[in-house]
N, C-alpha and C positions, 0 to 999 in steps of 0.2 A: 617684690624686690625693692621698690622704692621706699616703702614703709620701713623695711628692715634697715636700709641705708640711712634713712632719716633718724631712726632710733639709735643707730650706731654713732651718727654724728653728735647727737644729743649726749650720748654716753662719753664720747671723746671729749667734748667740751666740759662736761661735769668733772671728769677725772683730771683733766688739765688743771682746772681750778683747785681741786683737792690737793694735787701734788704740789702746785706752786705755793699754796697756803702752808702746807706742811713742811716743805723742803726749800722753799724759795726758788727764784728763777735759776740760780746756779745749780740747784739740786734736781732740776727738771730735765728730763731727756725724752726723746721720742721712744726710746727702747723701754724706759720705765712706764711711759704712758701705754704703749702697746701691751705690755705685760699686765698692767692693771685692768685693761679693758678686755684682754683675752683675744687680741687680734694680732696680725702681723704689722710690722712697721710700714710695709708697703701699702696697707689699707689706709693708714693715716695720710699717706702722700697722695691718695686719690683726691682728697678734698683740700689739702693744705700743702703749699710749696715747700715749707721748711718750718723749723721751730718758731722763728720770729713771726712768720705769717700766721701760724696757728695761734700764738699768744695774742697777736693783734686782733685777729678775728674773734677770738673768745672775748677779749676786752670790749670790742665793739658791740658784741651781743649783750654783754652786761650793761653797757651804757644805754643801749637801745631799750632794754627792759626798765632800767632806772628812770629814764626820761618818760617812758610810758606811764609808770606808776606816779612819778612826781607831777605830771601834767594832768592826771585824771581829775575831772571835774573842775580844773583850774582854767580861769579866763583872765588874761592880763588886764581886762577892763574892770575887774572886781575892785571894790574899795580896798585900801591897803590892809586894814586890820583883818578883814575876811580872807583876803588872798594869802597873807602871810600865815595866818592860822591854818589854812588849808595846806599850805606848803609844809608846815610843821607836821601836820597829821599824815600827809602823804609820805614824808620822810620817815616818820615813826613806823608806818605800815611797811615801807620798803625795807627798812632796817630790820624789822621783826621777821618779815617773810623771807628775806634773802640774805642771811648772815654770811654765807659763803661768798656771795658776790661782794659784800663789803670788805671782807678780808682779802679777797683776790685783788680788788681795786687798790687797796692799800699797798700790797706788794708791788703792783705795777707803778704806782705813783712814786715809789722810792727806788726806781730803776732807770737805767739809761733809755729803755724802750718807751718811756712815758712821753718824751718829746715827739716821737713818731706817731703815737696813738692820738696825741692832742691835735696834730695836723690833719688827721683823717676823721676826726670826730665831727658829727653833724652840728649844725648851728641853730637848729630849731629851738632847743631848750634855752640856749644863751640869748637868742633873739626875743623869746617870749618873756624871759626874766627881765631883760633890759627894757622892754616895752612896759611891763608892770612897774618897774622902778621909776621910769621917766614919767609915767602917767600919775603915779602917787605924788611925785614932786610937783608936777604941774598943778595938781588938785590941792596942794598944800596939806597933804596927809603924811608927808615924809620930809624930814630934814635932808638936804643934799649933803652927803658925805662922799669922800673918795670911795670908790667901789669896794676896795679891800676893807675899809673901816666899816662900811655898811654891812658887808658880808659877815665880818667878824661879830658885829653887834647883833645882827639878825639871826645868825645860825650857829655860831660857836657855842652859846649856852646849851642849845638843843643837842649838839653833837657830844658835848661833855656828859650831859645827862644820859644819852644813849650809850656812851662808853661805860658809865657806872652801871647802867641797867644790864648791859651785856656781860659785864664782869660779876654782876650780882652783888657788888659791894662798892662803897665809896672809897676815896683815897685814904680814909682812916681805917679801912678794913671792916667797917660796919655794914651790915646787910642793907642793900639798896634795891628798891623796885620803883620804877617810874610809874607812878599812879596818875590818874587824870587830874587829881588835885594838885600834885607837884607840877605837872605839865602846864596847867592853867596858871599857877602861881608864877612860874618863871616866864611864861609867855607874856603875861600882863606887865611884868617889869621890863622886859625887852621892848614891848610896844611903847611904853613910856619913854624909853631912851631914844627911840627912833622918830617920834612924832613931835611936831611943833607944840 
């Protein structure tokens, strides 16, 4: 019975993301979710208090998986170039393996519920990245920038490439695939902009 319940919860979480991505938070309802899973609404309420509780718990599960992938083989004591490149590779892997998570996260980020989920989010990832950042500055491997500028320089180019890759085209409409050569070319330029 427990296995069946666990499988049901996985399906509930999956369908929640699918509906939110397709119809937005306003188009999401517990009745739509129950119908898509083939269960009664009461079954959903066995594990989740209400719609908001469900969305928050699904988002927390997504963040947990994301942090797990992004921190794989990562150590904040790594030299800056090695650590940043591993972060790029881990983000590429996460982005490729979990596209539904990415789209769901974007929906939540642009909703009023985002403030609530941010307060509940774990601090391990943020603390690890802060340690990596401060260590790189201390070792003169990184120029100190305000955090928002550092984040924009270090990751925005990758996110834009990933967006083109997901759309399979660039802003000109030309076919685009993120190859290892393009990845390395952009990474090397980003590294130059961040290092003394």
